[in-house]
C-alpha positions in Angstrom: 47.1 79.8 48.1 44.0 80.0 45.9 43.6 76.9 43.7 41.5 76.0 40.7 41.0 72.8 38.8 42.9 73.0 35.5 39.8 71.6 33.7 37.7 74.6 35.0 39.9 77.3 33.4 38.4 79.0 30.4 40.8 80.3 27.8 39.2 82.9 25.5 39.5 82.6 21.8 40.6 86.3 21.4 43.8 85.9 23.5 46.7 88.1 22.4 49.2 85.3 22.2 48.2 82.6 19.8 51.3 80.5 19.4 53.3 79.2 22.3 56.5 77.4 21.3 56.7 73.9 22.7 60.2 74.5 23.8 59.0 77.4 25.9 56.6 75.1 27.7 59.3 72.4 28.1 61.8 75.0 29.5 59.2 76.2 32.0 58.4 72.6 33.0 62.0 72.0 33.9 62.2 75.3 35.9 59.0 74.6 37.8 60.1 71.0 38.6 63.4 72.3 39.9 62.4 75.4 41.8 58.6 75.4 42.0 56.0 77.7 40.6 57.1 81.3 41.3 54.1 83.1 39.9 50.6 81.8 39.8 48.4 82.3 36.7 46.1 85.3 36.6 42.3 84.8 36.3 39.3 87.0 36.1 35.5 86.5 36.0 34.2 84.5 33.1 31.5 86.8 31.5 29.2 83.8 30.8 29.3 82.1 34.2 30.3 84.9 36.6 32.9 82.6 38.1 36.6 83.3 38.4 37.7 81.0 35.7 38.9 83.1 32.7 42.6 83.1 32.0 44.2 86.6 31.7 47.9 85.7 31.9 49.9 82.5 32.3 49.0 80.1 29.5 52.5 78.8 29.2 52.6 78.1 32.9 49.2 76.4 32.7 50.4 74.2 29.9 53.7 73.4 31.8 51.7 72.5 35.0 49.2 70.4 33.0 52.2 68.4 31.6 53.9 68.1 35.0 50.7 66.9 36.6 50.0 64.4 33.8 53.5 62.9 34.3 53.0 62.9 38.1 55.8 65.3 38.8 55.3 67.1 42.2 54.9 70.8 42.0 55.5 73.3 44.8 54.3 76.9 45.1 55.5 79.0 48.0 57.0 75.8 49.4 53.6 74.0 49.5 52.6 71.1 47.3 50.1 71.9 44.6 47.5 69.0 44.3 47.6 67.1 41.1 45.1 68.6 38.6 45.0 72.0 40.3 46.9 75.3 39.7 47.4 78.3 41.9 46.0 81.5 40.7 45.7 85.2 41.5 42.4 87.0 40.8 42.3 90.2 38.7 39.6 91.9 40.8 38.4 94.4 38.2 37.1 93.1 34.9 38.0 96.2 32.9 38.7 94.9 29.4 41.6 97.4 28.9 43.3 96.3 32.1 42.9 92.6 31.2 44.6 93.2 27.9 47.3 95.4 29.5 48.1 92.7 32.0 48.3 90.0 29.4 50.5 92.1 27.1 52.8 93.1 29.9 53.3 89.5 30.9 53.9 88.4 27.3 56.4 91.1 26.5 58.3 90.8 29.8 59.0 87.1 29.1 59.7 87.0 25.4 59.9 89.2 22.3 56.6 88.9 20.5 56.2 89.3 16.8 54.3 92.2 15.5 51.1 90.1 15.0 51.0 89.0 18.6 51.7 92.5 19.8 48.9 93.9 17.7 
């Protein structure tokens, strides 16, 4: 399991999804607390630092994990405990801008119906 400090994650200003409903975060917190984190967040290289820190997909999961850690709720991923303040991630190996946007859009539309502004 690859881990990164939550505080090290960079969320770009130009993300497709701007508004995440608080109830979506709360629902995900409940699910993660009950069954664990099923899918890690997706990261790629940050263009400024060259480090794998830039969020591609999983902002709702990130917010839910941040809240769970803040409230000292234990989190499991693949049956293993996730240390407080860290989050599991998967690396998007190629930093092709189109692929990054496609991955982000796929994840967002698979989970919830986006309004036309978020889809654009």
